[in-house]
C-alpha positions as CSV (number, residue, x, y, z in Angstrom):
1,M,132.6,88.4,133.4
2,K,129.1,87.1,133.2
3,K,127.8,90.5,132.0
4,H,130.5,90.6,129.4
5,V,129.5,87.2,128.0
6,V,125.9,88.2,127.9
7,L,126.7,91.4,126.1
8,T,128.9,89.6,123.6
9,V,126.1,87.1,122.9
10,F,123.6,89.9,122.5
11,L,125.8,91.8,120.1
12,A,126.3,88.6,118.0
13,L,122.6,88.0,117.8
14,L,122.0,91.7,116.9
15,I,124.6,91.6,114.1
16,S,123.1,88.3,112.8
17,S,119.6,89.7,112.7
18,V,120.7,92.9,111.0
19,A,123.3,91.5,108.5
20,G,122.2,88.0,108.0
21,G,118.6,87.5,108.6
22,L,116.7,89.1,105.7
23,T,114.2,86.7,104.1
24,I,112.4,88.0,101.0
25,K,109.0,86.5,100.4
26,L,108.3,86.4,96.6
27,G,104.9,85.6,95.1
28,S,104.8,83.9,91.7
29,P,102.1,82.7,89.4
30,F,104.3,80.0,87.9
31,P,103.5,76.4,88.9
32,E,106.0,74.7,91.1
33,G,108.5,72.7,89.2
34,S,107.9,74.6,85.9
35,A,110.9,76.0,84.0
36,W,110.1,79.5,85.1
37,D,109.8,78.4,88.8
38,T,113.2,76.7,88.4
39,S,114.6,80.0,87.1
40,L,113.3,81.9,90.1
41,K,115.0,79.3,92.3
42,R,118.3,79.9,90.5
43,M,117.8,83.6,91.2
44,A,117.3,82.8,94.9
45,D,120.5,80.8,94.9
46,R,122.4,83.6,93.2
47,W,121.1,86.2,95.7
48,R,122.2,84.0,98.6
49,E,125.7,83.6,97.0
50,I,126.0,87.3,96.2
51,S,125.1,88.3,99.7
52,G,127.2,85.7,101.4
53,G,124.1,84.1,102.9
54,Q,122.7,87.4,104.2
55,I,119.7,87.3,101.9
56,S,117.4,84.4,101.3
57,V,114.4,84.3,98.9
58,R,111.4,82.3,99.8
59,I,109.2,81.6,96.7
60,Y,105.5,81.1,96.9
61,P,104.7,79.5,93.5
62,G,101.5,78.7,91.6
63,G,99.5,81.7,92.8
64,I,99.2,80.3,96.3
65,V,99.4,83.8,97.8
66,G,96.7,85.0,95.5
67,D,96.3,86.9,92.2
68,E,98.1,90.1,91.3
69,D,95.8,92.3,93.3
70,D,96.3,90.1,96.3
71,M,100.0,90.1,96.0
72,L,100.2,93.9,95.7
73,R,97.9,94.3,98.7
74,K,100.1,91.9,100.7
75,M,103.2,93.8,99.7
76,G,101.5,97.0,101.0
77,F,100.8,95.2,104.4
78,N,104.4,93.8,104.6
79,Q,103.1,90.3,104.2
80,L,105.0,89.9,100.9
81,D,108.1,91.5,99.7
82,S,108.3,90.8,96.0
83,A,106.1,89.5,93.1
84,V,106.1,88.5,89.5
85,L,103.4,90.5,87.7
86,T,101.9,90.7,84.2
87,I,101.5,94.0,82.4
88,F,98.1,94.3,84.1
89,G,99.6,94.2,87.5
90,M,102.2,96.7,86.4
91,K,99.5,98.9,85.0
92,S,97.6,98.9,88.3
93,L,100.7,100.6,89.9
94,V,101.7,102.9,87.0
95,S,99.0,103.0,84.3
96,D,101.2,104.7,81.8
97,T,103.2,101.5,81.4
98,F,100.4,100.0,79.4
99,V,101.6,102.1,76.4
100,M,104.0,99.3,75.7
101,A,101.3,96.7,75.5
102,L,98.7,98.7,73.5
103,P,97.2,96.4,70.8
104,G,98.8,96.9,67.4
105,I,101.4,99.4,68.6
106,L,104.5,97.2,68.4
107,Q,105.2,95.2,65.3
108,S,108.4,93.3,65.9
109,E,110.7,91.8,68.5
110,A,113.2,94.6,67.9
111,E,110.6,97.2,68.8
112,L,109.6,95.3,71.9
113,D,113.3,95.2,73.0
114,Y,113.4,98.9,72.4
115,A,110.3,99.4,74.6
116,I,111.7,97.4,77.5
117,N,115.4,98.5,77.3
118,E,115.0,102.1,76.3
119,F,111.5,103.3,77.3
120,A,110.5,101.3,80.3
121,P,113.2,102.8,82.6
122,R,111.5,106.2,82.4
123,F,108.8,104.8,84.7
124,S,111.2,103.7,87.4
125,E,110.6,106.7,89.7
126,N,106.8,106.4,89.2
127,F,107.0,102.9,90.7
128,I,109.2,104.0,93.5
129,S,106.7,106.7,94.4
130,K,104.2,103.9,94.8
131,G,106.6,102.1,97.2
132,V,107.7,99.5,94.6
133,R,110.9,99.1,92.7
134,V,111.0,97.3,89.3
135,L,113.8,94.7,89.4
136,S,113.4,93.7,85.8
137,W,110.9,93.7,82.9
138,S,110.3,90.5,81.1
139,K,108.7,89.3,77.9
140,S,107.0,86.0,77.0
141,G,106.0,86.2,73.4
142,W,102.9,87.6,71.6
143,A,99.2,87.3,71.9
144,Y,97.2,86.1,68.8
145,F,93.5,85.5,68.0
146,Y,92.2,81.9,67.9
147,T,88.7,81.4,66.4
148,A,86.2,78.6,65.9
149,D,85.7,79.7,62.3
150,K,88.3,81.2,59.9
151,V,88.4,85.0,60.1
152,Q,90.3,87.2,57.7
153,S,89.0,90.7,58.5
154,P,88.1,92.7,61.7
155,N,84.5,92.6,60.7
156,E,84.5,88.8,60.6
157,L,86.0,88.7,64.1
158,R,83.3,91.1,65.2
159,R,80.7,88.4,64.4
160,E,82.5,86.0,66.8
161,K,82.0,85.9,70.6
162,L,85.3,86.9,72.0
163,S,86.4,85.8,75.5
164,V,88.0,88.5,77.6
165,S,89.2,88.5,81.2
166,N,86.5,89.3,83.7
167,T,89.1,90.9,86.0
168,D,89.4,94.1,83.9
169,S,86.0,95.6,83.0
170,E,87.6,98.6,81.3
171,L,89.5,96.4,78.9
172,A,86.3,94.5,78.1
173,G,84.5,97.8,77.6
174,N,87.2,99.0,75.2
175,F,86.9,95.9,73.0
176,K,83.1,96.4,73.0
177,T,83.5,100.0,71.9
178,L,85.6,98.8,69.0
179,G,82.6,96.7,67.9
180,F,83.6,93.3,69.2
181,N,81.1,91.0,70.8
182,V,82.8,90.3,74.2
183,V,82.1,87.7,76.8
184,P,83.9,88.3,80.2
185,L,85.1,85.1,81.7
186,A,87.4,83.7,84.4
187,L,90.4,81.7,83.0
188,N,88.9,78.4,84.2
189,E,85.6,79.1,82.5
190,V,87.0,79.6,78.9
191,M,87.2,75.9,77.8
192,T,83.6,75.1,79.0
193,A,82.5,78.3,77.2
194,L,84.2,77.2,74.0
195,Q,82.7,73.7,74.2
196,S,79.2,75.1,74.6
197,G,79.5,77.8,72.0
198,M,79.2,80.6,74.5
199,V,82.4,82.0,73.1
200,T,84.0,81.3,69.7
201,A,87.2,83.3,69.9
202,V,90.1,83.9,72.4
203,Y,93.3,85.8,72.3
204,C,96.5,84.5,74.0
205,P,100.1,83.4,73.3
206,P,100.5,80.0,71.6
207,I,101.6,78.4,74.9
208,A,98.3,79.2,76.5
209,A,96.2,78.0,73.5
210,A,98.0,74.7,73.7
211,A,98.2,74.3,77.4
212,Y,94.5,74.9,78.0
213,Q,93.6,73.1,74.8
214,W,91.6,76.1,73.6
215,F,92.8,75.5,70.0
216,A,90.9,72.3,69.9
217,K,87.7,74.3,69.8
218,A,89.2,77.4,68.2
219,P,91.5,75.9,65.6
220,Y,92.1,79.0,63.4
221,M,95.0,81.3,64.4
222,L,95.2,84.7,62.9
223,D,98.8,85.7,62.1
224,F,98.5,89.1,63.6
225,K,100.6,90.1,66.6
226,L,97.9,91.7,68.8
227,S,100.2,92.7,71.7
228,P,103.3,91.5,73.4
229,V,103.0,89.5,76.6
230,I,105.1,91.4,79.1
231,G,105.4,91.9,82.8
232,G,108.0,92.4,85.5
233,I,109.5,91.3,88.8
234,V,109.0,93.9,91.5
235,I,110.1,94.4,95.1
236,S,108.8,96.7,97.8
237,E,111.1,99.8,98.1
238,R,111.1,99.3,101.8
239,T,112.6,95.8,101.5
240,W,115.1,96.9,98.8
241,Q,116.4,99.6,101.1
242,R,117.0,97.0,103.8
243,I,119.4,95.3,101.4
244,P,123.0,96.6,101.7
245,A,123.7,98.9,98.7
246,K,126.9,97.1,97.9
247,F,124.9,94.1,96.7
248,H,122.4,96.0,94.6
249,A,124.1,95.9,91.2
250,D,124.9,92.2,91.3
251,L,121.4,91.3,92.5
252,L,119.9,93.3,89.6
253,Q,122.2,91.5,87.2
254,A,120.9,88.1,88.6
255,V,117.3,89.2,88.1
256,D,118.1,90.3,84.5
257,E,119.5,86.8,83.9
258,V,116.3,85.3,85.1
259,S,114.2,87.5,82.8
260,R,116.3,86.4,79.8
261,E,115.7,82.8,80.9
262,F,111.9,83.5,81.1
263,Y,112.0,84.7,77.6
264,E,114.1,81.9,76.2
265,E,111.9,79.3,77.9
266,A,108.7,81.1,76.7
267,E,110.1,81.3,73.2
268,N,110.9,77.6,73.3
269,L,107.5,76.6,74.7
270,N,105.7,78.8,72.2
271,D,107.6,77.2,69.3
272,K,106.8,73.7,70.7
273,A,103.2,74.7,71.2
274,M,102.9,75.8,67.6
275,D,104.4,72.5,66.4
276,V,101.9,70.5,68.6
277,M,98.9,72.5,67.5
278,R,99.9,72.4,63.8
279,K,100.1,68.6,64.1
280,N,96.6,68.6,65.6
281,S,94.7,70.6,62.9
282,L,95.6,74.2,63.8
283,V,95.3,76.4,60.7
284,V,97.3,79.6,60.6
285,T,95.6,82.4,58.6
286,D,98.1,84.5,56.8
287,L,97.4,88.1,56.1
288,S,98.4,90.2,53.1
289,E,100.2,93.5,53.7
290,R,96.9,95.4,53.1
291,E,95.0,93.1,55.5
292,G,97.7,93.5,58.2
293,K,97.4,97.3,58.0
294,E,93.6,97.0,58.3
295,W,94.0,95.0,61.5
296,G,96.6,97.4,62.8
297,K,94.4,100.5,62.1
298,V,91.4,99.0,64.0
299,F,93.5,98.8,67.2
300,T,95.6,101.9,66.8
301,D,92.4,103.9,66.2
302,G,91.2,102.4,69.4
303,H,94.1,103.8,71.4
304,A,92.1,107.0,71.8
305,L,89.9,105.1,74.3
306,L,92.9,104.7,76.6
307,I,94.8,107.9,76.1
308,G,94.2,111.3,77.7
309,P,93.2,112.9,81.0
310,D,91.7,110.5,83.5
311,K,92.5,107.5,81.2
312,W,95.2,104.9,81.4
313,I,97.9,106.7,79.5
314,A,98.9,110.4,79.5
315,N,99.0,112.1,76.1
316,K,102.6,113.0,76.5
317,V,103.7,109.4,77.2
318,Y,101.8,108.2,74.2
319,K,103.3,110.9,71.9
320,D,106.8,110.3,73.2
321,F,106.5,106.5,72.7
322,T,105.1,106.7,69.2
323,A,107.6,109.3,68.1
324,A,110.5,107.2,69.5
325,L,109.1,104.1,67.6
326,E,108.8,106.1,64.4
327,K,112.3,107.3,64.7
328,M,113.6,103.8,65.3
329,R,111.7,102.5,62.3
330,Q,113.3,105.1,60.0
331,Q,116.9,104.2,61.1
């Protein structure tokens, strides 16, 4: 009788550990309490509901588990299961994905939606081969140039000192090859550099220009969509396969809902940021159709720096993407 009781307890614990004890550790750059963080918490609640309490998500907000490289490394060591990444984090896994964020390649929200909904899925197996599954792609607006002095043409911007991230030397090198005077900086160094005149130009979405107060020292915004701000939520394939397959579809739908919330919140915050900056002396420089094409040509001509053997993007991927965009534009 005693052995039977012990065996029953053991089996109960075993079933609990297999079916009800999966905790997914998710790294996030979003500050705790922010709207994006709240969306992730809603996703965690939905996953718990969908799985009947079998799956819990523990969120580590505000970059407390490190930057994107740190998060990916910890996922490889089983110290983290999931992460929210920018396009640069996605590129570090599958470099061809950067085709969707090449400066000047996308011109509208409709084209960006096409890229995410129709083109991005072709990379799914590439991510899985790296041990990572993309749960959802996300978008958060567009990056624009902000300058200390008004610029209208690419040559005028080339006379400015442009802040670029010091975490990607290749990207800085590409800007330099295009003739821009770049100054690699960490994010927390940009404001001091603007104040001292070490840099006179930055590129970022409106929400960043307002949040970091960069526009106060770079009050001219060029109305040219440089590139979309995109990224994704990923999970290790190992962890995903531990989740019962019967839950997969509903869990993915919950993540898609969060991605839509990310975009809606980003759009709202970008609009509010523009209102605040306009009320505080931001000047938006409009471009004629000819000038817009001139800016676009500078960056599309620069795509050659990133495309080809041993570069970020394979020739076939670039050709397929541009051909698909052109077909879409003609419809």
